[in-house]
VEXDREN-2710 file (C-alpha; in Angstrom, 1 decimal):
% VEXDREN-2710
k/r/px/py/pz
1/ARG/0.1/-41.7/-1.2
2/TYR/0.0/-43.0/2.4
3/SER/3.4/-44.7/1.9
4/GLU/4.8/-41.6/0.3
5/LEU/3.6/-39.6/3.4
6/ILE/5.3/-42.1/5.7
7/GLY/8.5/-41.9/3.7
8/LEU/8.4/-38.1/3.9
9/MET/7.9/-38.3/7.7
10/ILE/10.8/-40.7/8.0
11/GLY/13.0/-38.4/5.9
12/ILE/12.0/-35.4/8.1
13/LYS/12.7/-37.5/11.2
14/GLN/16.1/-38.5/10.0
15/PHE/17.0/-34.9/8.9
16/VAL/15.9/-33.4/12.2
17/TYR/17.7/-36.2/14.1
18/SER/20.9/-35.6/12.2
19/CYS/20.6/-31.8/12.9
20/VAL/20.0/-32.2/16.6
21/LEU/22.7/-34.8/17.0
22/GLY/25.2/-32.8/15.0
23/SER/24.6/-29.7/17.2
24/LEU/25.0/-31.8/20.3
25/VAL/28.3/-33.3/19.1
26/ILE/29.7/-29.9/18.3
27/SER/28.6/-28.4/21.7
28/CYS/29.7/-31.4/23.8
29/ASP/32.9/-33.4/24.3
30/THR/33.7/-35.4/21.2
31/THR/33.7/-38.6/23.2
32/GLN/30.1/-38.2/24.2
33/ARG/27.3/-39.4/22.0
34/VAL/23.7/-38.4/22.9
35/LYS/20.8/-40.1/21.2
36/GLU/17.7/-38.1/20.7
37/GLU/14.4/-39.4/19.2
38/ILE/11.5/-37.5/17.6
39/VAL/8.3/-39.5/17.3
40/ILE/5.5/-38.3/15.0
41/ASN/2.1/-40.0/15.5
42/LEU/-0.3/-39.1/12.8
43/GLN/-3.2/-40.5/14.7
44/GLU/-2.9/-38.1/17.6
45/ARG/-3.9/-34.4/17.7
46/GLY/-1.5/-32.1/19.4
47/ALA/-2.2/-29.0/21.5
48/THR/-5.2/-27.0/20.6
49/ILE/-4.3/-23.5/19.3
50/SER/-7.0/-20.8/19.5
51/PRO/-8.4/-19.8/16.1
52/SER/-8.0/-16.2/17.2
53/MET/-4.2/-16.7/16.9
54/TYR/-4.4/-17.0/13.1
55/GLY/-4.5/-13.8/11.1
56/VAL/-3.0/-11.7/8.2
57/PHE/-0.2/-9.2/8.7
58/PHE/-0.5/-6.6/5.9
59/GLU/2.2/-4.1/5.0
60/GLU/2.9/-2.1/1.8
61/ILE/6.1/-4.0/1.1
62/ASN/7.1/-5.5/-2.2
63/HIS/3.9/-4.1/-3.7
64/ALA/1.6/-6.1/-1.4
65/GLY/-1.0/-3.4/-1.8
66/ASP/-0.3/-1.3/-4.9
67/GLY/0.2/-3.8/-7.7
68/GLY/-1.0/-6.6/-5.4
69/LEU/-4.1/-6.8/-3.3
70/TYR/-5.3/-3.3/-4.3
71/ALA/-7.0/-3.6/-7.7
72/GLU/-5.8/-0.3/-9.3
73/LEU/-4.1/-1.1/-12.6
74/VAL/-2.4/2.3/-13.2
75/GLN/0.9/3.0/-11.5
76/ASN/1.6/6.7/-10.5
77/ARG/-2.0/7.6/-11.2
78/SER/-1.8/11.0/-9.5
79/PHE/1.8/11.9/-10.7
80/GLU/2.9/12.2/-7.1
81/GLU/5.6/9.4/-7.4
82/LYS/8.6/11.7/-7.2
83/GLU/7.5/13.8/-4.3
84/MET/10.1/13.4/-1.5
85/PRO/9.6/13.3/2.2
86/ALA/10.4/16.5/4.0
87/GLY/14.2/17.1/4.2
88/PHE/15.1/14.2/1.9
89/HIS/17.1/14.6/-1.3
90/ALA/18.1/12.4/-4.2
91/GLU/21.6/11.7/-5.6
92/GLY/21.1/9.8/-8.8
93/ASN/19.2/6.6/-8.1
94/LYS/19.5/7.0/-4.3
95/LEU/17.2/8.8/-1.9
96/LEU/19.0/10.1/1.2
97/PRO/17.1/10.9/4.4
98/LYS/17.5/14.1/6.3
99/ALA/20.0/13.9/9.2
100/VAL/18.3/13.1/12.4
101/LYS/19.6/11.6/15.7
102/TYR/19.0/8.0/16.5
103/HIS/17.2/8.4/19.8
104/LEU/19.0/5.5/21.7
105/THR/22.5/6.6/20.9
106/GLY/22.5/10.1/19.5
107/GLU/24.3/9.0/16.3
108/VAL/23.2/10.2/12.8
109/ARG/23.0/7.1/10.6
110/GLU/24.0/6.9/7.0
111/ARG/21.2/5.3/4.9
112/SER/20.0/5.4/1.3
113/TYR/17.0/4.1/-0.5
114/ARG/15.9/3.4/-4.1
115/TRP/14.9/6.3/-6.2
116/SER/13.6/6.3/-9.8
117/THR/15.6/8.4/-12.3
118/ASP/12.7/8.3/-14.7
119/GLU/11.2/11.8/-15.3
120/VAL/7.6/10.5/-14.9
121/PRO/7.7/6.9/-13.6
122/ALA/5.5/4.4/-15.3
123/TRP/4.5/6.9/-18.0
124/THR/5.8/7.4/-21.6
125/LEU/4.9/9.5/-24.6
126/GLN/4.8/8.0/-28.1
127/GLY/4.3/10.1/-31.2
128/LYS/5.8/10.7/-34.7
129/ASP/9.1/11.5/-33.1
130/SER/10.6/12.9/-29.9
131/LEU/9.7/16.4/-30.8
132/ALA/6.0/15.7/-31.5
133/ALA/5.1/16.1/-27.8
134/GLN/6.6/16.7/-24.4
135/MET/5.4/16.1/-20.9
136/LYS/6.3/17.6/-17.5
137/VAL/5.0/17.2/-14.0
138/THR/3.7/20.6/-12.7
139/LYS/1.6/22.0/-9.9
140/GLU/-0.3/24.4/-12.2
141/ASN/-3.9/25.0/-11.1
142/PRO/-4.1/21.8/-8.9
143/LYS/-7.4/20.1/-8.6
144/PHE/-6.6/18.9/-5.0
145/ALA/-4.3/20.8/-2.7
146/SER/-3.6/17.4/-1.0
147/ALA/-2.3/15.9/-4.2
148/PRO/-1.2/18.9/-6.2
149/ASN/0.8/17.4/-9.1
150/ASN/-0.5/17.0/-12.6
151/LEU/1.0/16.1/-15.9
152/LYS/1.3/18.8/-18.6
153/VAL/1.4/17.4/-22.1
154/VAL/2.2/19.8/-25.0
155/ILE/1.3/18.3/-28.4
156/ARG/3.1/20.0/-31.3
157/ASP/2.7/17.5/-34.1
158/ALA/-0.3/15.2/-34.2
159/SER/0.0/14.1/-37.9
160/GLN/0.5/10.7/-36.2
161/PRO/-1.6/10.4/-33.0
162/VAL/0.3/11.0/-29.8
163/GLN/-0.2/8.4/-27.1
164/LEU/0.3/8.9/-23.3
165/LEU/1.0/5.3/-22.1
166/ASN/1.0/3.7/-18.7
167/GLU/2.6/0.4/-18.2
168/GLY/0.9/-0.4/-14.9
169/TYR/2.6/-2.8/-12.5
170/TRP/4.7/-5.1/-14.8
171/GLY/1.9/-4.8/-17.3
172/MET/-1.9/-4.7/-17.0
173/ASN/-3.8/-8.0/-17.0
174/PHE/-6.7/-7.6/-19.4
175/VAL/-9.2/-10.5/-19.6
176/GLU/-11.4/-11.0/-22.7
177/GLY/-15.0/-10.1/-21.9
178/GLU/-14.2/-8.3/-18.6
179/ARG/-15.2/-4.7/-18.0
180/TYR/-12.8/-2.0/-16.8
181/ILE/-13.7/1.3/-15.2
182/LEU/-11.6/4.3/-16.2
183/ARG/-11.6/7.6/-14.3
184/THR/-9.6/10.5/-15.4
185/ILE/-9.4/14.2/-14.3
186/ILE/-8.3/16.3/-17.3
187/SER/-8.2/19.9/-18.4
188/SER/-7.2/21.4/-21.8
189/ASP/-7.1/24.1/-24.3
190/TYR/-6.9/21.3/-26.9
191/LYS/-9.5/21.1/-29.7
192/GLY/-9.1/17.5/-30.7
193/LYS/-10.4/14.1/-29.5
194/VAL/-9.1/12.3/-26.4
195/THR/-9.4/8.6/-26.9
196/VAL/-8.7/6.0/-24.2
197/ARG/-7.5/2.6/-25.3
198/LEU/-6.6/-0.7/-23.7
199/LEU/-3.6/-2.1/-25.6
200/SER/-2.0/-5.5/-25.8
201/SER/1.8/-5.8/-25.3
202/GLU/2.1/-5.7/-29.1
203/GLY/-0.1/-2.6/-29.5
204/LYS/-3.3/-4.3/-30.6
205/ILE/-6.4/-2.4/-29.5
206/LEU/-8.4/-4.4/-27.0
207/SER/-10.9/-1.7/-26.2
208/SER/-11.4/2.0/-27.2
209/GLU/-13.7/4.8/-26.1
210/THR/-13.8/8.6/-26.8
211/LEU/-13.8/10.8/-23.7
212/ASP/-16.3/13.6/-23.3
213/ILE/-14.0/16.6/-22.6
214/ILE/-15.1/20.2/-22.2
215/ASN/-12.3/22.6/-23.1
216/GLY/-11.7/25.9/-21.4
217/GLY/-9.4/25.4/-18.5
218/GLU/-11.8/23.6/-16.1
219/TRP/-11.2/20.2/-14.7
220/ASN/-13.3/17.4/-16.3
221/ASP/-13.9/14.4/-14.0
222/VAL/-14.7/11.7/-16.6
223/LYS/-15.6/8.0/-16.3
224/LYS/-15.8/5.4/-19.0
225/THR/-16.4/1.7/-19.0
226/LEU/-14.3/-0.4/-21.4
227/THR/-14.8/-4.0/-22.3
228/ALA/-11.7/-6.0/-23.4
229/VAL/-12.1/-8.0/-26.6
230/GLY/-8.9/-10.0/-26.0
231/HIS/-6.6/-11.2/-23.3
232/ASP/-3.1/-10.0/-22.4
233/SER/-1.3/-10.1/-19.1
234/LYS/1.2/-7.4/-20.2
235/GLY/-1.2/-4.8/-21.5
236/ARG/-1.0/-1.0/-21.3
237/LEU/-3.4/1.9/-21.0
238/ALA/-3.2/4.8/-23.5
239/LEU/-4.7/8.3/-23.7
240/GLU/-4.5/9.3/-27.4
241/PHE/-4.5/12.8/-28.8
242/ASP/-5.1/13.7/-32.5
243/SER/-4.6/17.5/-32.5
244/PRO/-2.0/20.0/-31.4
245/GLY/-2.6/21.7/-28.0
246/THR/-1.9/21.5/-24.3
247/VAL/-3.5/19.0/-21.9
248/TRP/-3.2/18.8/-18.1
249/VAL/-3.9/15.3/-16.6
250/ASP/-4.4/15.3/-12.9
251/TYR/-5.5/11.7/-12.3
252/VAL/-5.8/8.5/-14.3
253/SER/-7.3/5.3/-12.7
254/LEU/-8.3/2.0/-14.2
255/PHE/-10.1/-0.7/-12.1
256/PRO/-11.5/-4.0/-13.1
257/GLU/-15.3/-3.8/-12.6
258/ASN/-15.2/-7.2/-10.9
259/THR/-13.5/-6.4/-7.7
260/PHE/-13.9/-8.3/-4.4
261/ASN/-17.5/-8.0/-3.3
262/ASN/-17.8/-5.5/-6.2
263/ARG/-16.5/-2.7/-4.0
264/PRO/-15.5/0.6/-5.7
265/ASN/-11.9/1.5/-5.1
266/GLY/-11.7/-2.2/-4.2
267/LEU/-9.4/-5.2/-4.0
268/ARG/-8.4/-7.8/-6.6
269/ARG/-10.9/-10.6/-6.4
270/ASP/-8.4/-13.5/-6.8
271/VAL/-6.0/-12.2/-4.2
272/ALA/-8.7/-11.3/-1.7
273/GLU/-10.4/-14.6/-2.1
274/MET/-7.1/-16.3/-1.4
275/LEU/-6.9/-14.4/1.9
276/VAL/-10.5/-15.3/2.7
277/GLY/-9.5/-19.0/2.3
278/LEU/-7.0/-18.6/5.1
279/LYS/-10.0/-17.9/7.4
280/PRO/-8.0/-15.1/9.3
281/ALA/-9.3/-14.1/12.7
282/PHE/-7.7/-10.7/12.3
283/PHE/-6.2/-8.4/9.7
284/ARG/-3.3/-6.2/10.7
285/TRP/-2.7/-2.8/9.0
286/PRO/-0.9/-0.7/7.9
287/GLY/2.3/-2.6/8.9
288/GLY/5.2/-2.9/9.7
289/CYS/8.0/-0.5/9.3
290/VAL/5.8/1.9/7.1
291/VAL/4.0/2.8/10.4
292/GLU/7.2/4.6/11.6
293/GLY/8.8/5.6/8.3
294/ILE/12.5/6.0/7.5
295/THR/12.1/9.1/9.7
296/LEU/8.9/10.4/11.2
297/ASP/8.6/12.7/8.2
298/ASN/7.4/9.8/6.0
299/ARG/5.5/7.7/8.5
300/PHE/2.2/6.3/7.3
301/GLU/-0.7/8.7/8.0
302/TRP/-4.1/7.0/8.1
303/LYS/-6.1/10.2/7.9
304/LYS/-4.6/11.0/4.5
305/THR/-6.0/7.6/3.2
306/LEU/-9.6/8.7/3.6
307/GLY/-11.9/10.2/1.0
308/ASP/-11.6/10.5/-2.7
309/PRO/-8.7/8.4/-4.0
310/ALA/-7.8/11.1/-6.4
311/ALA/-7.1/13.5/-3.4
312/ARG/-4.9/11.1/-1.5
313/PRO/-1.3/12.2/-1.6
314/GLY/0.4/8.8/-0.9
315/GLU/3.8/8.5/0.7
316/TYR/7.2/7.2/-0.1
317/SER/7.4/3.8/1.5
318/THR/10.3/2.6/3.6
319/TRP/10.7/-0.2/1.1
320/GLY/11.7/2.0/-1.9
321/TYR/8.6/3.1/-3.8
322/ARG/5.6/5.3/-3.3
323/CYS/2.5/4.0/-1.6
324/SER/-0.6/5.5/-3.2
325/TYR/-2.7/5.3/0.0
326/GLY/-5.4/3.7/-2.2
327/PHE/-5.9/0.7/0.1
328/GLY/-6.7/3.0/3.0
329/TYR/-8.1/2.7/6.5
330/TYR/-11.7/2.7/5.4
331/GLU/-11.0/0.0/2.8
332/MET/-9.1/-2.1/5.4
333/LEU/-12.0/-1.9/7.9
334/GLN/-14.5/-2.7/5.2
335/PHE/-12.5/-5.8/4.1
336/CYS/-12.4/-7.0/7.7
337/GLU/-16.2/-6.7/7.9
338/ASP/-16.6/-8.4/4.6
339/ILE/-14.6/-11.5/5.6
340/GLY/-15.6/-11.7/9.3
341/ALA/-12.2/-10.8/10.7
342/LYS/-11.3/-8.4/13.5
343/ALA/-9.3/-5.4/12.5
344/MET/-5.9/-4.7/14.1
345/PHE/-4.6/-1.1/13.8
346/VAL/-0.9/-0.3/14.3
347/CYS/-0.2/3.1/15.7
348/ASN/2.9/5.2/15.9
349/VAL/4.2/6.2/19.3
350/GLY/6.3/9.1/17.9
351/LEU/9.4/7.0/17.0
352/GLY/10.9/6.6/13.5
353/CYS/11.9/3.1/12.5
354/GLN/14.7/1.9/14.7
355/PHE/16.2/-0.2/12.0
356/ARG/16.5/2.9/9.9
357/MET/17.1/6.5/11.2
358/GLY/15.4/6.0/14.6
359/ASP/14.4/9.5/15.4
360/ALA/12.0/10.4/18.2
361/CYS/9.5/13.2/18.6
362/GLY/9.9/15.6/21.4
363/GLU/8.2/15.1/24.7
364/HIS/5.7/17.9/24.0
365/ASP/4.6/16.1/20.7
366/ILE/3.7/12.7/22.2
367/ASP/0.2/13.9/22.8
368/PHE/-0.2/14.4/19.1
369/TYR/0.5/10.7/18.4
370/ILE/-1.8/9.6/21.2
371/ASP/-4.6/11.8/19.9
372/ASP/-4.0/10.5/16.4
373/CYS/-4.4/6.9/17.7
374/LEU/-7.6/7.8/19.6
375/ASP/-9.0/9.4/16.4
376/ALA/-8.3/6.2/14.5
377/ILE/-10.2/4.2/17.1
378/GLU/-13.0/6.7/17.1
379/TYR/-13.3/6.5/13.3
380/ALA/-13.8/2.7/13.6
381/LEU/-15.9/2.5/16.7
382/GLY/-17.4/5.9/17.5
383/ASP/-21.1/6.7/17.0
384/GLU/-22.2/9.5/14.7
385/SER/-22.2/12.1/17.5
386/THR/-18.4/11.9/17.6
387/GLU/-16.1/13.8/15.1
388/TRP/-14.5/10.7/13.6
389/GLY/-17.6/8.5/13.9
390/ALA/-19.4/11.2/11.9
391/ARG/-16.6/11.1/9.3
392/ARG/-16.9/7.3/9.0
393/ALA/-20.7/7.7/8.4
394/ALA/-20.0/10.4/5.8
395/ASP/-17.6/8.0/4.1
396/GLY/-20.5/5.6/3.7
397/HIS/-20.6/3.4/6.8
398/PRO/-22.8/4.6/9.7
399/ALA/-22.4/1.5/11.8
400/PRO/-19.1/0.8/13.7
401/PHE/-16.4/-1.4/12.2
402/PRO/-15.0/-4.6/13.8
403/LEU/-11.8/-3.1/15.4
404/GLN/-10.6/-5.2/18.3
405/TYR/-6.8/-4.8/18.4
406/VAL/-4.5/-1.9/18.7
407/GLU/-0.8/-2.6/18.3
408/ILE/1.2/0.2/20.2
409/GLY/4.2/0.8/18.0
410/ASN/6.0/-1.5/15.7
411/GLU/9.2/-3.4/16.4
412/ASN/10.4/-0.9/18.9
413/TRP/12.6/-1.4/21.9
414/GLY/14.4/0.3/24.7
415/ALA/13.4/2.3/27.8
416/GLU/11.9/5.2/25.7
417/TYR/9.5/2.8/23.9
418/ASP/8.5/1.1/27.2
419/ARG/7.7/4.5/28.7
420/ARG/5.6/5.6/25.8
421/PHE/3.8/2.3/25.7
422/ASP/2.7/2.8/29.3
423/ILE/1.3/6.2/28.4
424/PHE/-0.6/4.9/25.4
425/TYR/-1.9/1.9/27.2
426/LYS/-3.3/3.8/30.1
427/THR/-4.9/6.4/27.9
428/ILE/-6.5/4.0/25.4
429/LYS/-7.7/1.6/28.1
430/GLU/-9.4/4.3/30.0
431/LYS/-11.5/5.2/27.0
432/TYR/-11.8/1.8/25.3
433/PRO/-11.4/-1.0/27.9
434/GLN/-12.9/-3.6/25.5
435/LEU/-9.9/-3.3/23.1
436/THR/-6.9/-5.7/23.2
437/LEU/-3.7/-3.7/23.3
438/ILE/-0.5/-5.2/22.0
439/TYR/3.0/-4.7/23.3
440/ASN/5.8/-4.7/20.7
441/GLU/9.2/-5.0/22.4
442/MET/11.9/-6.4/20.1
443/PRO/14.3/-8.9/21.8
444/GLN/17.8/-7.4/22.1
END
């Protein structure tokens, strides 16, 4: 293996040498030949890099959170998937932002983003035929004003049981012998049974439980534990109905019981442990371009990620799908504490993503964004006598969290960003001199 390593190093040396020499030949007179040499000595240690320089940059992109690190198995659990940011509209499978001026040039950019044409993304109804039952997203009698959508299911023919199916994120991975925690919020004037099932990709029942539902128009918040009797990486979840009637479903959630550190509303153990193995000195959250949004109207709002997961509205992500806000600020800070990493919070300075629409809040609104950042810091570090420190304690963590870094803006540039950075820096440093503040100018 040592000889293989030496051969690899020689190959790398030859490749690098040819690349360097080739670029020199192109850039210089063809009559000149410059010889460069790269020497790799495996016995010598190079420059020491501080361990504090190694960390994890998280962003809800390509389902890094929902469908990835975050352990929720149900996609579109609150039926908020097709809520649009303010001023946006859809044309077929494209979502078009509202017209706003790019703050550096005054232009209005033309942009479009992915949009699902499914009536209820990730959910399907299966019955005797297409007339047996119908479903529709409504805002009738919402359980939570912050997440008002619910799914109305009208069952007309239950001679063959009707199933409301969720496909999860490319299927649900069920492991034989593992336990799964279901939570659903449901209301009905329906007289039959509601059965929850874990199904294999072929429809085999891997687990089944009957839900205890009280009819009469009130919301039932029900939990059940299901144990899988088989394995399938492409499984599905089903709510099954055996009688005609109407059912309103506000929320359906399914978590493996065995999350990282056994946290409720927690993280996938395998993915989290992989991150732990990196020994990160810090963890950056929430991003990335989601911090700013396509426009400021769909920026990431950390305050909406707190509290009951069923009440979190989520937001359409800049990357073409809705972020559930399930892996929220509290969960991020808790994860940092669990793994001994410092937290890095990225704040918005009142600028929309400059790679997208690039709008800017008015001068009189900058204080709103400063206050929002200060509130986030207070939530992590403030004692229980402060407004947001008290909120953290109420959420279950009286002691401060390990917040050390605040990144002021994300991938911004230009004189307006520089001016706003100075305002944020001065204000934050006056109140929290111990924090490390990060400048974020993009090279132009």
